[in-house]
N, C-alpha and C positions, 0 to 999 in steps of 0.2 A: 232198762227193763231186763229182768233175768228170767231164765227158764228154770222151772222146778219139776221134780219127779211126778207130782200129781198131774201137772199139765201134760207131760209126755204120755203118761198112762191114759189120761182122758182122750188125748189126741189119737192114741193108738186104738182105743175102744171105738170111738166115733168113726175114725178112719177105716177100721176093720168092718164096721157095719155098712159104711158107704161102699167099700170095696166088695163086700159080699153081695150087696145089691147089684153092683155093676157086673160082677162075675156071673151071678145067676141070670141076670137080664141077657147078657151076651149068650150064655149057654142056651137059654130057652129060645131065643130068637134064631140062633144057628141050628140047633137040633130039631126044633119043632116047626119053625117057619122057613127054614133053609135060607136065612139071610146070610150075606157075606159077613165075616167077622168084623171087618172094619166099619161097616155100616151099622151092624148090631151094636157096636161099642158106642156109637153116637147116641142112640136112643137110650141105652143103658146108662150112660153118663148123665143124661138129662133126668132120668128117674132117680139116680143116686144123689144128685146135687142137693136136693132139699134135706136129705138125711145129714149130709156133712154141714151144710149151712146152719141149720137149727141146732144140731148137736154141738158144734163148736161154739155157737153164739150162747147157748143156754148152759153149757157145761164146761167145755175145755177152756174157753177164754172168758168165762162169766165174770171174773173179778176185774177184768180190764174195762175201763170206761169205753163205751162204744159210740162212736160218732154216728150221726144219721146215715152216713154213706157206707157203713160197714158192709152192708149187703152188696153194694156195687163193687167195693174193693174185693170182697171175698169171691164174687162172681168172676172178677178179672183174674184173680189168682187161680181159680178153678179152671177157667178157660185156658190160661197159659199152661197149666198142668195137663189139661186135656190135649192140647195141640202137641205138647212135648210127648205125652204118652201115646197119642195116636201115631205120631211119626215113628217112635221107637217100636210100637206094635207092628207097624207096616214092615219095619226092618226085620223083626223076629219072624214074620210070616213070609215075606218075599225074598229076603236075603239068607236068613239062617234056617228057614224052612222048619221052624219049631211048630209043634201042635198049638193051635190057637189058645187053648186055656193055659198052657205052660208059658207061652209068650206074654199073655196078658197078665198073669201073676207076677212075672219078673218085672214087667213095665210098671205095674201099679205099685209095687214095693219101691222101685227106684224113684218114682215121682213123689212118693209120700214125704220124703225128707225136705224136698224143695217147697212143697206145699206147707209144711209145718213152719219153716222159717219165714216165708212170705206172709203167712196168716198171722203168726205171732207178732212180727215186727212191723207189719204194714196194715194188713186187712182189718185186724181187730185192735189197732193201736190208735190212740189219740195224738201221738207224737208226730204224725205225718199229715201233710196237707191232703185234703180230699181231691180226687181227680177232677 
């Protein structure tokens, strides 16, 4: 299975929409409801997940055959990305003392590459066994 430029662009667009939803969600919860950033990120992730799932399923990886379990596999990828991101987000807040939006932007960009590879070659692939 190869990676093509259209796929990378589509992944970037869908990922950007999901990331924007996540960032706006965190910002709104922190600024208006005074939630702690790490807790706000949990709810924002859950709101952004459907954007990523359906965007990648219907556009980014549309040409790949999708097994019935693609939703579970993509959720697994998203959860792994979330836990990696949440851990790194905690580091940016507690160790590096970065402003929460800057830390979150850095983390979301870092996690995007891992999510692409796992989505392309496992979550939306028929070449792997289902979990």
